[in-house]
C-alpha positions as CSV (number, residue, x, y, z in Angstrom):
1,M,-4.8,22.3,8.9
2,P,-4.3,18.9,10.7
3,D,-7.4,16.7,11.1
4,P,-8.4,16.8,14.8
5,S,-9.9,13.3,14.6
6,L,-6.4,11.8,13.8
7,S,-3.8,10.9,16.3
8,Q,-0.1,10.2,15.8
9,P,2.5,7.7,17.1
10,A,3.6,8.4,20.7
11,S,7.3,7.8,19.8
12,K,9.6,6.2,17.3
13,T,9.4,3.0,19.4
14,D,5.6,3.1,19.0
15,L,6.2,3.4,15.2
16,F,8.7,0.5,15.3
17,W,6.4,-1.9,17.2
18,T,3.3,-0.9,15.2
19,F,5.0,-1.8,11.9
20,T,6.5,-5.0,13.5
21,V,3.1,-6.2,14.6
22,L,1.7,-5.1,11.2
23,A,4.4,-7.1,9.3
24,L,3.8,-10.2,11.4
25,Q,0.1,-10.1,10.6
26,G,0.5,-9.8,6.9
27,F,1.3,-13.2,5.5
28,G,1.1,-12.5,1.8
29,G,-0.8,-9.3,2.1
30,V,0.5,-6.6,4.5
31,L,-1.3,-3.9,2.5
32,A,-4.8,-5.0,3.6
33,V,-3.7,-5.1,7.2
34,A,-1.8,-1.8,6.9
35,Q,-4.9,0.1,5.8
36,R,-7.0,-1.3,8.7
37,V,-4.3,-0.7,11.3
38,L,-3.1,2.8,10.2
39,C,-6.5,4.2,9.2
40,E,-9.0,2.5,11.5
41,Q,-7.2,1.3,14.6
42,K,-4.4,3.8,15.1
43,R,-6.1,6.6,13.2
44,W,-2.7,8.0,12.0
45,L,-4.1,8.6,8.5
46,T,-7.4,9.1,6.8
47,R,-8.2,6.7,3.9
48,E,-7.5,9.5,1.5
49,Q,-4.0,10.1,3.0
50,F,-3.4,6.4,2.9
51,L,-4.4,6.2,-0.7
52,E,-2.1,9.1,-1.6
53,I,0.9,7.4,0.2
54,L,0.0,4.1,-1.4
55,A,-0.1,5.8,-4.9
56,V,3.4,7.2,-4.4
57,G,4.6,3.8,-2.9
58,Q,3.4,2.0,-6.0
59,V,5.5,3.9,-8.4
60,L,8.7,3.9,-6.3
61,P,11.1,1.0,-6.7
62,G,10.9,-1.6,-3.9
63,P,8.1,-3.2,-2.0
64,N,5.0,-1.0,-1.6
65,I,4.7,-1.6,2.1
66,C,8.3,-0.7,2.8
67,N,7.8,2.5,0.8
68,I,4.7,3.2,2.8
69,A,6.5,2.6,6.1
70,L,9.3,5.0,5.1
71,M,6.9,7.7,4.2
72,I,4.8,7.4,7.3
73,G,7.8,7.2,9.6
74,D,9.2,10.3,7.9
75,R,5.9,12.1,8.2
76,F,5.9,11.9,12.0
77,F,9.6,11.8,13.0
78,G,11.7,12.6,9.9
79,W,14.5,10.3,8.8
80,R,14.7,8.7,12.2
81,G,11.0,7.8,12.1
82,A,11.5,6.4,8.5
83,F,14.3,4.2,9.8
84,A,12.2,3.1,12.8
85,A,9.2,2.2,10.7
86,L,11.2,0.3,8.1
87,A,13.2,-1.5,10.8
88,G,9.9,-2.6,12.4
89,M,8.7,-3.8,9.0
90,M,11.8,-5.8,8.3
91,A,13.7,-7.0,11.4
92,I,11.7,-9.8,12.9
93,P,10.0,-10.8,9.5
94,A,13.5,-11.2,8.0
95,V,14.4,-13.7,10.7
96,I,11.2,-15.6,10.2
97,V,11.7,-15.7,6.4
98,L,15.2,-17.1,6.7
99,V,14.0,-19.8,9.0
100,L,11.0,-20.7,6.7
101,T,13.3,-20.6,3.7
102,A,15.6,-23.2,5.3
103,T,12.6,-25.3,6.3
104,Y,11.0,-25.0,2.8
105,A,14.3,-26.2,1.2
106,E,13.9,-29.4,3.3
107,F,10.3,-30.1,2.6
108,A,9.5,-28.5,-0.9
109,A,9.1,-31.9,-2.5
110,V,6.3,-32.9,-0.2
111,P,3.0,-32.7,-2.1
112,A,1.0,-31.3,0.8
113,V,3.5,-28.4,1.2
114,A,3.4,-27.6,-2.5
115,G,-0.4,-27.7,-2.5
116,A,-0.6,-25.4,0.5
117,L,1.6,-22.8,-1.1
118,K,-0.6,-22.8,-4.3
119,G,-3.6,-22.2,-2.2
120,M,-2.0,-19.1,-0.7
121,G,-2.1,-17.4,-4.1
122,A,-5.9,-17.2,-3.9
123,V,-5.6,-15.8,-0.4
124,S,-3.2,-13.1,-1.5
125,A,-5.4,-12.1,-4.4
126,G,-8.4,-11.9,-2.1
127,L,-6.5,-9.6,0.3
128,I,-5.4,-7.3,-2.4
129,S,-9.0,-7.2,-3.9
130,G,-10.5,-6.5,-0.5
131,T,-8.1,-3.6,0.1
132,A,-8.9,-2.2,-3.3
133,L,-12.6,-2.3,-2.6
134,K,-12.3,-0.7,0.8
135,L,-10.2,2.2,-0.7
136,L,-12.7,2.8,-3.5
137,G,-14.7,5.1,-1.3
138,A,-11.8,7.4,-1.0
139,L,-12.0,8.1,-4.7
140,R,-15.1,10.2,-4.2
141,N,-12.9,13.1,-3.1
142,N,-10.4,12.6,-5.9
143,P,-10.0,15.7,-8.1
144,M,-10.3,13.6,-11.3
145,G,-13.8,12.5,-10.3
146,V,-15.2,9.0,-9.8
147,A,-15.9,8.4,-13.5
148,V,-12.4,9.1,-14.7
149,C,-10.9,7.1,-11.9
150,G,-13.2,4.2,-12.9
151,V,-12.1,4.4,-16.5
152,L,-8.5,4.4,-15.5
153,L,-9.0,1.5,-13.2
154,A,-10.7,-0.6,-15.9
155,A,-8.1,0.4,-18.5
156,M,-5.2,-0.5,-16.3
157,F,-6.8,-3.8,-15.4
158,A,-7.4,-4.6,-19.1
159,C,-3.9,-3.6,-20.2
160,V,-1.9,-5.3,-17.4
161,A,-4.1,-8.3,-16.5
162,L,-5.7,-9.2,-19.8
163,L,-3.4,-7.8,-22.5
164,R,-0.3,-8.4,-20.4
165,W,1.3,-5.1,-21.3
166,P,4.4,-4.3,-19.1
167,L,3.3,-2.7,-15.8
168,V,6.2,-0.2,-15.7
169,W,5.1,1.3,-19.1
170,M,1.5,1.4,-18.1
171,L,2.3,3.1,-14.8
172,L,4.4,5.6,-16.7
173,V,1.8,6.4,-19.4
174,A,-1.4,6.2,-17.3
175,G,0.3,7.6,-14.2
176,L,1.7,10.6,-16.0
177,G,-1.6,11.2,-17.7
178,A,-3.6,10.9,-14.5
179,C,-1.2,13.3,-12.7
180,T,-1.4,15.8,-15.5
181,Y,-5.2,15.6,-15.6
182,A,-5.5,15.9,-11.8
183,W,-3.1,18.9,-11.8
184,F,-5.2,20.7,-14.4
185,R,-8.4,19.9,-12.5
186,L,-6.9,21.2,-9.2
187,A,-5.7,24.4,-11.0
188,A,-9.1,24.9,-12.5
189,E,-10.7,24.5,-9.0
190,R,-8.3,27.1,-7.5
191,R,-9.2,29.6,-10.3
192,D,-13.0,29.0,-10.0
193,P,-13.8,27.6,-6.5
194,A,-17.6,27.6,-7.2
């Protein structure tokens, strides 16, 4: 049953412009802005729904936010909505990136420009961390339970960030394991709803 507290885009044009504005706000971290806009401002998704879409977007090839745009567009307007959302995410930002790339090629050797770009790495890491912390609350309703989710989070961090194991293999192993465990937990809940 649909959640009555949620709304939906008025049209494919609304979808296009929402993702355009979203993309233009997200210098180095559209994901943090996307969660705020889609869940809190527009109320098109709950945090749990956003987390589910993000999880699928993470394991698909291509940029996460583009995968998210495609899935949300499809959710509301089918393939036409998917195209509108992706076009909104890509059109104007692509022009800006081309202009900035040409400008960067001219001024890359200037020390102030190089230093400014290094500082943006910390900003991006902060945006990603902030989004992760905000979405942690949605794990309370996860069928695996908070403790198992916490162990998976710590294990993935340790394996990828500290041990530098390949992300693709960790996603495959941990992702398949988590999906299998969640499937068994959901099946057990259906058999014994108490």
